C-alpha positions as CSV (number, residue, x, y, z in Angstrom):
1,M,0.3,0.1,0.1
2,R,1.1,4.0,-1.1
3,P,-1.2,5.9,0.7
4,G,0.7,9.0,-1.1
5,L,-1.2,12.1,-0.7
6,R,-3.1,12.4,1.9
7,F,-6.6,12.5,0.9
8,T,-9.3,15.1,1.7
9,T,-13.0,14.7,2.1
10,F,-12.9,17.3,-1.0
11,A,-10.4,14.6,-2.7
12,L,-13.4,11.7,-2.0
13,A,-15.9,14.0,-3.1
14,A,-14.8,14.5,-6.3
15,L,-13.6,11.5,-6.8
16,A,-17.4,10.1,-5.9
17,A,-18.7,12.4,-8.3
18,S,-17.4,10.6,-11.3
19,A,-17.8,7.0,-10.2
20,L,-21.9,7.9,-9.6
21,A,-21.9,6.9,-13.0
22,L,-21.0,3.4,-12.3
23,V,-23.3,3.3,-9.2
24,A,-26.4,4.1,-11.5
25,S,-25.2,1.5,-14.8
26,A,-25.2,-1.1,-12.3
27,L,-27.9,-0.5,-10.1
28,A,-29.7,-0.6,-13.3
29,A,-29.2,-3.5,-14.9
30,D,-29.4,-5.2,-11.9
31,A,-27.9,-8.4,-13.6
32,P,-27.5,-11.1,-11.2
33,F,-23.5,-11.6,-10.2
34,A,-21.1,-14.1,-11.4
35,P,-17.9,-14.4,-9.2
36,A,-16.9,-17.2,-11.1
37,A,-14.7,-15.1,-13.5
38,A,-11.2,-15.9,-15.1
39,A,-8.2,-14.9,-14.1
40,F,-7.2,-14.5,-17.6
41,A,-9.3,-13.4,-20.3
42,P,-8.3,-13.7,-23.8
43,A,-10.2,-12.1,-26.3
44,A,-10.4,-14.1,-28.5
45,D,-8.4,-17.5,-27.9
46,A,-8.8,-19.3,-24.0
47,A,-6.5,-21.2,-24.7
48,F,-3.8,-18.2,-24.2
49,A,-4.9,-18.0,-20.6
50,P,-6.0,-21.4,-18.3
51,A,-9.1,-20.3,-16.1
52,A,-8.9,-19.2,-12.5
53,V,-11.9,-18.8,-9.9
54,A,-12.2,-16.2,-7.5
55,A,-14.9,-16.5,-4.6
56,S,-17.7,-19.0,-4.6
57,A,-21.0,-17.4,-5.4
58,P,-23.8,-17.8,-2.5
59,A,-25.2,-21.1,-2.9
60,A,-28.8,-19.4,-3.2
61,A,-29.8,-16.1,-4.2
62,P,-30.6,-13.3,-1.7
63,T,-34.2,-12.4,-1.4
64,D,-35.8,-8.8,-2.1
65,A,-35.7,-8.5,1.7
66,V,-32.4,-9.6,2.0
67,R,-31.2,-7.8,-0.9
68,A,-32.8,-4.6,0.9
69,T,-31.4,-4.4,3.8
70,P,-27.5,-4.0,3.6
71,R,-25.4,-5.5,6.2
72,D,-23.2,-2.0,5.8
73,A,-23.8,1.7,6.0
74,W,-21.6,3.8,3.2
75,S,-22.2,7.4,2.0
76,A,-23.3,7.5,-1.0
77,D,-19.8,9.4,-2.0
78,E,-18.3,6.6,-0.7
79,K,-20.7,3.7,-2.3
80,A,-19.6,5.5,-5.3
81,V,-16.0,5.2,-4.5
82,I,-16.5,1.4,-4.3
83,A,-18.1,0.6,-7.3
84,S,-15.4,2.3,-9.5
85,M,-12.9,0.4,-7.9
86,R,-14.4,-2.9,-8.9
87,L,-12.6,-4.7,-11.8
88,D,-15.8,-4.9,-14.3
89,A,-15.8,-0.9,-13.8
90,A,-12.6,-1.1,-16.3
91,G,-14.2,-1.6,-19.3
92,E,-12.9,-2.8,-22.4
93,R,-9.2,-2.7,-22.6
94,P,-8.2,0.5,-24.4
95,A,-6.7,0.3,-28.5
96,D,-3.0,0.9,-28.4
97,P,-3.3,3.0,-31.3
98,S,0.8,2.1,-31.7
99,N,0.4,-1.6,-31.8
100,A,-1.8,-1.8,-35.4
101,Y,-1.6,-6.4,-34.5
102,E,-2.0,-6.5,-30.9
103,A,-5.9,-7.9,-31.7
104,R,-5.5,-10.5,-33.5
105,V,-5.1,-14.2,-32.5
106,D,-2.1,-15.0,-34.7
107,A,0.0,-12.5,-32.9
108,A,-1.0,-13.7,-29.8
109,A,0.3,-16.9,-31.0
110,F,3.5,-15.9,-32.3
111,G,4.0,-13.7,-29.7
112,R,3.5,-16.5,-26.6
113,A,5.9,-18.6,-28.5
114,L,8.5,-15.4,-28.2
115,F,7.6,-14.4,-24.4
116,E,7.9,-18.5,-23.9
117,D,11.2,-19.3,-25.5
118,A,15.1,-19.1,-23.8
119,R,16.5,-18.2,-27.7
120,L,16.0,-14.6,-27.0
121,S,18.7,-14.6,-24.8
122,R,22.4,-14.7,-25.4
123,N,23.1,-17.9,-23.4
124,G,19.9,-19.5,-24.6
125,Q,18.5,-19.9,-21.2
126,V,16.2,-16.0,-19.8
127,S,13.1,-16.3,-21.1
128,C,9.8,-13.2,-20.7
129,A,8.8,-16.2,-18.5
130,S,11.6,-16.7,-16.7
131,C,10.6,-13.4,-14.6
132,H,7.2,-13.1,-15.5
133,A,5.8,-16.7,-14.4
134,A,2.7,-17.5,-14.5
135,E,2.3,-19.8,-11.5
136,R,4.2,-16.6,-9.4
137,Q,1.4,-13.6,-10.5
138,F,3.4,-13.3,-13.6
139,Q,6.4,-12.5,-11.4
140,D,9.7,-13.9,-9.9
141,G,9.2,-12.7,-6.6
142,R,12.2,-11.9,-6.2
143,P,13.3,-8.6,-4.1
144,L,15.5,-7.7,-7.5
145,G,14.6,-9.2,-11.1
146,Q,17.5,-11.7,-12.0
147,G,18.4,-12.9,-15.4
148,L,22.1,-12.7,-17.2
149,G,22.8,-10.9,-14.2
150,T,21.1,-9.5,-11.7
151,G,18.7,-5.7,-11.9
152,K,18.2,-2.7,-10.5
153,R,14.9,-3.0,-9.6
154,R,11.7,-5.1,-9.0
155,T,10.5,-7.6,-11.7
156,M,6.9,-6.0,-12.4
157,P,3.5,-8.1,-13.2
158,V,2.1,-8.5,-16.4
159,M,-1.1,-8.6,-15.4
160,G,-3.1,-5.0,-15.7
161,A,0.1,-3.0,-18.3
162,E,-1.9,-3.2,-20.9
163,R,-4.2,-0.3,-19.3
164,S,-0.6,1.5,-17.8
165,P,-0.3,5.0,-19.9
166,F,3.7,4.1,-19.1
167,L,5.6,0.8,-17.9
168,F,8.2,0.2,-16.0
169,W,8.8,1.5,-12.7
170,D,10.4,4.9,-13.5
171,G,7.3,5.2,-16.8
172,R,10.5,4.4,-19.3
173,K,7.8,2.7,-21.6
174,D,5.1,4.0,-23.1
175,S,3.9,1.0,-25.1
176,L,3.2,-2.8,-24.1
177,W,5.4,-3.7,-27.3
178,S,8.1,-1.4,-26.5
179,Q,8.2,-2.3,-23.2
180,A,9.2,-6.0,-23.8
181,L,11.9,-4.9,-26.5
182,G,14.1,-2.9,-23.0
183,P,14.5,-6.6,-21.2
184,L,16.1,-8.5,-24.5
185,E,18.8,-6.0,-25.3
186,D,19.6,-5.0,-20.9
187,A,22.8,-6.9,-20.3
188,A,21.9,-7.7,-16.4
189,E,18.4,-8.9,-17.9
190,H,18.3,-11.7,-21.7
191,G,21.5,-9.8,-22.8
192,G,20.7,-10.7,-26.3
193,N,20.6,-7.7,-29.4
194,R,18.6,-7.3,-32.2
195,V,20.2,-8.8,-34.9
196,R,20.1,-11.8,-33.3
197,F,16.9,-11.5,-32.5
198,V,16.2,-10.9,-36.5
199,R,18.3,-14.1,-37.3
200,L,16.2,-16.7,-34.8
201,V,13.2,-15.4,-36.7
202,Q,14.5,-16.1,-39.8
203,G,15.8,-19.6,-38.9
204,H,12.6,-20.4,-36.3
205,Y,9.5,-17.8,-37.1
206,A,10.0,-17.5,-40.2
207,Q,6.2,-18.4,-41.4
208,S,4.4,-17.3,-38.0
209,Y,6.3,-13.4,-38.8
210,A,4.7,-13.7,-42.2
211,Q,1.6,-14.7,-40.8
212,V,0.9,-11.9,-39.1
213,F,3.3,-8.9,-40.3
214,G,3.8,-10.0,-44.3
215,P,7.5,-11.8,-45.2
216,L,11.2,-11.1,-43.5
217,P,13.3,-7.9,-45.3
218,T,15.7,-9.6,-47.9
219,F,19.0,-8.9,-45.7
220,G,22.1,-9.8,-47.3
221,A,24.7,-10.7,-44.7
222,L,24.1,-9.8,-41.2
223,P,26.4,-9.9,-38.3
224,D,26.1,-12.6,-35.7
225,D,25.9,-9.3,-32.7
226,A,25.0,-5.7,-33.3
227,S,22.7,-3.0,-31.6
228,P,23.1,0.6,-31.2
229,A,22.3,-0.4,-26.9
230,G,25.3,-3.2,-27.2
231,S,28.6,-3.8,-26.1
232,E,31.4,-1.3,-28.3
233,A,32.0,-5.0,-30.9
234,E,28.2,-4.8,-31.2
235,R,28.0,-0.6,-31.9
236,A,30.7,-0.9,-34.3
237,A,29.0,-3.9,-36.6
238,W,25.2,-2.0,-36.3
239,A,27.3,1.1,-37.5
240,A,29.0,-0.9,-40.6
241,L,25.7,-2.1,-41.7
242,P,23.8,0.2,-44.4
243,G,20.9,2.7,-42.8
244,R,18.2,0.3,-44.7
245,T,19.6,-3.0,-43.1
246,R,19.8,-0.8,-39.7
247,D,15.6,0.4,-40.7
248,D,14.1,-3.2,-41.5
249,V,16.3,-4.5,-38.6
250,N,14.5,-2.1,-36.4
251,R,11.1,-3.0,-37.8
252,V,11.6,-6.2,-37.1
253,F,12.6,-5.9,-33.2
254,A,9.8,-3.8,-33.3
255,N,7.6,-6.4,-34.7
256,I,8.6,-9.2,-32.0
257,G,8.0,-6.6,-29.0
258,K,4.2,-6.0,-30.9
259,A,3.5,-9.6,-31.0
260,I,4.7,-10.4,-27.6
261,A,2.1,-7.5,-26.2
262,A,-0.6,-9.2,-28.6
263,Y,0.1,-12.2,-26.2
264,E,1.1,-9.4,-22.8
265,R,-2.6,-8.2,-23.0
266,Q,-4.7,-10.8,-22.7
267,V,-2.9,-11.7,-19.2
268,T,-6.1,-9.9,-17.1
269,Y,-6.9,-10.0,-13.1
270,G,-9.6,-12.5,-12.0
271,E,-11.9,-11.0,-10.0
272,S,-11.6,-11.3,-6.0
273,R,-13.8,-11.2,-3.3
274,F,-13.9,-7.6,-2.9
275,D,-15.4,-7.1,-6.2
276,T,-17.8,-9.3,-5.0
277,Y,-19.0,-7.2,-1.5
278,A,-18.6,-4.0,-3.9
279,R,-21.2,-5.1,-6.0
280,A,-23.6,-6.2,-3.9
281,T,-23.3,-3.1,-1.5
282,I,-24.2,-0.6,-4.3
283,E,-27.4,-3.2,-4.7
284,N,-28.2,-3.2,-1.4
285,D,-27.1,-7.3,-1.0
286,G,-26.4,-7.7,2.9
287,R,-26.0,-11.6,2.0
288,G,-23.8,-10.6,-0.9
289,Q,-21.6,-7.7,1.6
290,A,-20.7,-11.5,3.8
291,A,-18.5,-12.0,1.3
292,L,-16.5,-9.6,3.2
293,S,-15.8,-10.2,6.8
294,L,-16.2,-7.2,9.8
295,Q,-12.1,-6.9,9.9
296,E,-11.8,-6.9,6.3
297,V,-14.5,-4.5,5.9
298,R,-13.1,-1.6,8.9
299,G,-10.1,-2.6,6.7
300,L,-12.1,-1.0,3.7
301,R,-12.9,2.0,5.6
302,L,-9.3,3.0,6.7
303,F,-8.1,2.5,2.8
304,L,-10.6,5.5,1.8
305,G,-10.4,7.4,4.6
306,K,-8.3,7.5,7.6
307,G,-5.7,5.5,5.7
308,Q,-5.8,7.4,2.8
309,C,-5.0,4.5,0.1
310,V,-7.0,5.8,-2.0
311,T,-5.7,9.1,-2.7
312,C,-3.3,6.5,-5.4
313,H,-5.1,3.2,-5.2
314,N,-7.8,3.8,-7.2
315,G,-9.9,2.9,-9.5
316,P,-10.1,-0.7,-11.3
317,L,-7.0,-1.7,-11.3
318,L,-6.2,0.1,-7.6
319,T,-4.0,2.2,-9.3
320,D,-3.9,6.4,-10.4
321,H,-0.8,5.0,-13.4
322,A,1.4,7.9,-11.6
323,F,4.3,8.9,-9.9
324,H,4.9,9.4,-6.7
325,N,7.9,10.2,-3.9
326,T,6.7,8.0,-0.9
327,G,10.3,8.5,0.5
328,V,11.0,4.0,0.5
329,P,15.1,4.2,1.9
330,P,17.7,3.8,-1.7
331,L,19.4,0.2,-1.9
332,D,22.6,2.5,-2.1
333,P,22.4,5.9,0.5
334,K,24.9,7.4,-1.5
335,S,23.3,6.9,-5.0
336,P,19.2,6.9,-4.7
337,D,17.5,5.6,-7.3
338,R,16.1,8.7,-9.4
339,G,13.2,7.6,-10.7
340,R,10.3,9.2,-13.1
341,A,12.9,11.8,-13.5
342,D,15.7,9.4,-15.4
343,G,12.5,7.8,-16.6
344,V,11.0,10.7,-19.1
345,Q,14.1,11.6,-20.2
346,R,14.9,7.7,-21.8
347,L,10.9,8.0,-22.9
348,L,11.5,11.1,-24.8
349,R,14.7,9.7,-26.5
350,D,13.6,6.2,-27.0
351,E,13.1,5.5,-30.9
352,F,10.8,2.8,-30.1
353,N,7.8,5.6,-28.4
354,C,5.0,6.2,-30.1
355,L,6.2,9.1,-32.0
356,G,8.9,7.1,-33.8
357,R,9.0,5.7,-36.9
358,Y,8.1,2.4,-35.5
359,S,4.8,3.1,-34.0
360,D,1.5,2.5,-35.9
361,A,0.2,5.4,-34.0
362,R,-0.7,8.7,-35.3
363,P,1.1,11.8,-34.2
364,E,-2.4,13.3,-33.1
365,Q,-3.1,9.8,-31.1
366,C,0.3,9.7,-29.0
367,G,-1.1,12.8,-26.5
368,E,1.1,11.1,-23.9
369,L,4.0,12.1,-25.0
370,H,3.0,15.3,-25.8
371,F,2.1,16.3,-22.8
372,V,3.6,14.4,-20.3
373,S,5.9,16.3,-18.0
374,T,9.9,16.4,-18.3
375,D,10.7,19.2,-15.2
376,D,8.6,18.7,-12.3
377,P,10.8,18.8,-9.3
378,A,8.4,16.1,-8.1
379,L,9.2,13.4,-10.4
380,L,12.7,13.1,-8.8
381,G,12.5,10.0,-7.0
382,A,9.2,9.5,-7.7
383,F,8.1,5.6,-8.8
384,R,4.9,4.1,-10.7
385,T,1.9,3.3,-8.4
386,P,2.0,-0.4,-8.5
387,S,-1.8,-2.3,-8.3
388,L,-3.2,-3.9,-5.4
389,R,-4.7,-6.4,-7.0
390,N,-3.2,-9.7,-6.0
391,A,-0.7,-7.5,-4.0
392,A,-1.2,-10.4,-0.7
393,E,0.2,-12.9,-3.6
394,R,3.0,-10.8,-4.7
395,P,6.2,-9.8,-1.6
396,P,8.6,-8.9,-1.8
397,Y,7.3,-4.9,-2.0
398,M,8.4,-1.0,-3.7
399,H,10.7,-0.8,-6.6
400,A,13.6,-2.7,-5.9
401,G,12.0,-5.4,-3.2
402,Q,12.5,-2.9,0.2
403,F,10.0,-4.4,2.5
404,A,9.2,-7.6,2.4
405,T,5.4,-7.9,4.3
406,L,2.5,-5.9,3.5
407,G,2.6,-5.1,7.5
408,E,6.4,-3.3,6.2
409,V,4.8,-1.4,3.6
410,I,2.2,-0.2,5.7
411,D,5.0,0.9,8.8
412,H,6.6,2.9,6.4
413,D,3.8,4.7,4.6
414,A,2.9,5.5,8.4
415,R,6.1,6.6,9.6
416,A,6.0,9.1,6.3
417,P,10.6,8.9,6.1
418,E,11.8,12.1,5.0
419,A,13.0,10.7,1.2
420,A,16.7,10.3,0.2
421,S,15.9,11.9,-3.3
422,G,13.0,14.2,-3.6
423,Q,10.5,15.1,-1.6
424,T,8.2,13.0,-0.1
425,E,4.6,12.7,-0.2
426,L,3.6,11.4,2.7
427,K,2.6,12.9,6.0
428,P,3.0,11.2,9.5
429,L,0.0,8.8,10.1
430,A,-1.4,7.2,13.7
431,L,-2.4,3.8,13.0
432,D,-2.8,1.3,16.0
433,E,-1.7,-2.7,15.5
434,H,-5.5,-2.9,15.5
435,E,-6.3,-0.9,12.4
436,R,-2.7,-2.2,10.6
437,G,-4.0,-5.9,10.7
438,E,-7.2,-4.4,9.4
439,L,-5.4,-2.7,6.7
440,I,-3.5,-5.7,6.3
441,A,-6.6,-8.0,6.0
442,F,-8.4,-6.2,3.5
443,L,-5.3,-5.8,1.0
444,R,-5.8,-10.3,1.1
445,T,-9.4,-9.6,-0.4
446,L,-8.2,-7.9,-3.1
447,S,-7.0,-11.3,-5.3
448,A,-8.2,-13.2,-7.0
449,L,-7.8,-18.1,-6.6
450,P,-3.9,-18.4,-8.4
451,P,-4.5,-19.1,-12.0
452,T,-3.6,-23.3,-13.2
453,N,-2.0,-23.8,-16.3
């Protein structure tokens, strides 16, 4: 949990007002609740995503009398905020205009094969799935990512990533497909290079590639290894290639990312006990509210009120997708991670961003890049707000795994220590042991059952 700025009554009312339409819609529909929800929900092919079931439905539908008598009373503003936090309030997955292939089933099939292929690494032992394992909530459970070497930050889960305007802890990528490219050439992760990956596609995936993107370009003799982001020798080999060849290599490299993104966007969260409770609350269904215990409901009240967690952890994915400095201690106090302050500069220089030549978007469709903040002092030491869905199943926490338990996170946020770099947004908060336990109990209700492969 990362409370961020303290939430005021005015802010709660503003958030509630934006969510009132969700309540009205849900009450008008009056559809029976079906809590058996897949943790993976592919658009066209269920084979990509093993099913996972959330909390079981009540044995019998509640009577009208019970439905009209809520167990837990909430104000209209609170109910509107709770409604806005339901997973089904997210609606359809947003289209990424920079990836024209993301909705294609054949692209997702090709992308899944690439996602699981360890040959996309220098030593042939590291795949995307090595760090984003389905049985571990599509992350690795380590404080720091581990590929060919040890990374500098915690591996973020794939689930829900397609809804974020910026990816990685520092937001240095602005699409799921460009995000997929970064680790492939990172020396501590896959440690490969784009020419080597093109040769892999030529030798093993030419037909799959052609089915989605058309025939591969006709390359002449390619060096074994070449990249503008590699070693000195790889950079020299890249510079020696003709401009047309470099462009063709970049195009194929970008399409590798677009195929992987087509698969990753199908990996979604499953409904949780909280979602059952939220629907029951807006429908005045007293029996349905039993999905949460009284202790868990007290935790929800703290989450919305005194704890002010909802300031940053709001919406269907329990994240504002923004960047905050919460004073998390750096791994190296002498050289603290600058976070978003450096990430935004890398984003703007990235040849694979939304405005780049390998994007399928028109310039006017790249609004996030046109209006991104670059000189705000608040960016220093700020990191992306992670989703709290399934967070209880994904220790350790924070951008470098600094905290082992949810209790440690809450303790840190309540203390609100000074930041080693930049200025923390937190203010000290008095929470007793009972309240801390109630918050943790509520956070555990945000998890769906884990998927089975």
